[in-house]
C-alpha positions, 0 to 999 in steps of 0.5 A: 089662741085655743078659744073659739066661739063659733059653736056657742055662737050657733047654739044662740038664738034671738027671741021676742018674749012677752012682757008680764007683770012678773017677768020683763027685762032691761029696756024690753019696750025699747029692744024687744028681742033677748037672746038665749042658748039651745040647752042640747045639740046633737051629732049629725051627718052635717054637723050639730043640730040644736034640740030641745023644746019638749013641752015637758021641759024647754029649749033653754034653760037659766043655767046655760044662759047665765053661764054662756053670758060669763063666757062672753063677758070674760072673752070680752074682757080679755080681747075687747071684742065687741061682738062678744060685749053684745052677746053677753048683754043680750043673754044677760037681758035673757036671763033677767027675764027669767028672774021673777019680780016681786007682786008685792012686799011679801011675794015669797018668790021674788028674785028667784028664778024660773029655769025653763023656757020654751022656744017661743019665748014662754015660761015653764015654771013646772017641768014634767016630770018635776024638778025641785023646787017646783015651780023652779022659781018656788026656792033657792036652786042651782039656778038662782046661784048661777044667775047671781054668778052671772050678774056680779061677773055682768055688773063688774064688766058693765060698770063704767061702760054702761051705767044704766045697764050696770045699774039695772044689773045691780038691782037684779043681784040685789033682788036675788040676794034678798032671796038668798037671805030669805031662804037661806041665811034665815039658816045662818049659824045653824049646823046639821050632824051629817056622817058624825060630822057638824055640818053648816045648813045654810048653803044654797040647796044644800050645796057647797057647789052652787054656793061657790058658784054665787060667790064667784059673781058675789066676789066680782060684785063686791070688788067692784061695788064696795056694797057691805050688804053684798059682802056680809052675804058673801062672807057668810056664804063663804064661811058654810063653804069653808066648812065643807073642807074635809079630810087629811093629806092622808086620809079621803077626802084628802082636803077636799071641799066636798059638794053636798052639804047632807054628805061626808062621804061623797065627792062629784065632778060638780065640785070643782068651782067652790075652792076657786071661789074660796080663793076669791073670797080670801083676795076679796075679804082677807078670809084666811080660813077661805085660802086654806080650805082652797090651798088643801082642795087644790094642793092635797085633793087635786093632785090625788084626783089627777093621778086616780084618774080625774074628774069622775062624777061620783066617789065614795069613801068613808071619813079617813079612808086610804082610797075611794070607790068610784060609783059613776065613772062618767066625765063631764067638761063641767068636772075638768074645767072646774078644776082648772079654774079653781087651781089657777084662782088659787095660784093667784091668790096664794103665790102658788106657782106649782098650781099653774103646772097642775092646772095644765095637768087638770086641762089636758083632759080636754086634749086626750088625758082622759079615760078614752085617751081622745080630744074632747075639745076642738079648736077648729071649731069649738066644740067641746063633746058632752062627756065620756061614759065607761061602759065595761070600763073603756072610755067612750066619747059622747059626740053631742055637744050641748051648751053645758059642755060647750060653755065649760069647755070655752071657760078652760080655753079662755084660763089657758089663753091667759096663761101660756105655761098653763097652756103648754103643759095642757097640750102634754095629754097622751097618757103613759105610765099610771102606777097606783101604790099604797103609798105613791101615785104616779102618772106619766104623760107625753106629746108624741108631736113636741116630745114634751113629757111630764111625770106627776107623783102624788105621796100618801106616805107620812115621811119624805120619799125618793123616787126614780123617774126616766126623762127620755130624750136629751133636753133637761127637765124642771122638777117642783117638790111641793108640800101639801099646801103646794109650798115649793120645796125645792125647784131645779133644772136637771139633765135627761135620763134616770133621775131621782126626786123627792116627794114630800109627805102628803105632797106632790112633785112635777117633772116637766120636759118641755118639747122641741 
């Protein structure tokens, strides 16, 4: 098993927040303690030291509490571990304390979420320097979207296990959806002209990335509850995220679901969970547009991203360009994990097995296939490093290990533990040949311990191409030839040596040689 919760366990802390008229949680009078997670953890000689509590910001935040709860929920459901069940329950209780309850029927903050909390349990609605919205429960936000994600997955897990708690989570999710209807869906059906393209105005905080995270929770909740009001919100938000699919297999952004509703030129590493959410929307609602958008991102854009260096923080190009300019080459665990989860979700929803191999390539970022050429996750400790900086173009590992990087590393490992094929591909992580041409991009990876090799080819040509690939050693390799929607055209086993493979127009081909 790759998943090791030890470091995240060390970031969890128990506090006893005061009950107030607008902030309380499940059974707080009887269970006075809830759990939260430290935002930051600094590397030092003796290990990691949790940090935070700056009076201008806070020690704990809703984004990380919500996503930590999802780690424990998924681990509990995958393994039956009762310790993870308890951690998930306590973190959900801590998260719900941050949600603002209505003062009356006209309260404009009802259902929104305060972002920051101090170490003694006090809330800090207005950080210094100020963040938007200010106060943080004053409007739609990333933390509202992530609260919906956690509450939806929490309800699906606890329904049938602890009905009283599940009912509380349902009530809090409905409160959050009330805020979404009031603040976001009042713009439903309105479009903006952005970069000469009609763009949906009803994304949460103008983010397809954020809205996609809310969709993950809404899909889990709706599939379990059958709540028709929630399904309507799910369908409307899914429609907006679907509309952010842009480009062709040959032109920027190559079918990606773009993250930001105010730009049709920018892609950043936070964009990754939206296509996976659309795959889930297709499973729950049967929305064919959502399916096609998820496939375009997974099978056209993601291979292009992988052969082009990985999940950079910011790439920019004018629509229709053949390549993008990397403006911010920092890479984070969030960007790597979200590619893995979206590829696997789309593979399951659409029956495209080649996407599982791509998911392994995306996950190899954690084991050394990255600009630093170094592992970013340590299975022995559960530590995921905070990211890779690139001063002067060189990859340098930032070795602090705060909540966000730890959480997304663990979400990736949970996905790998559930899929042995993807996990095996992920360990083939030593970068080798990388060729970029006008029509064909090629990436080769190796595992020096097992002798495994992998080659990924992504074509920007408008007709099929034949390419020679060297398969070293003596063991055979499996070739998968895929069109721009990841439909397998050919799948076969070949002997080692110099082999000729086909790469369809706008498609991708993988050559995988397992280790001995």
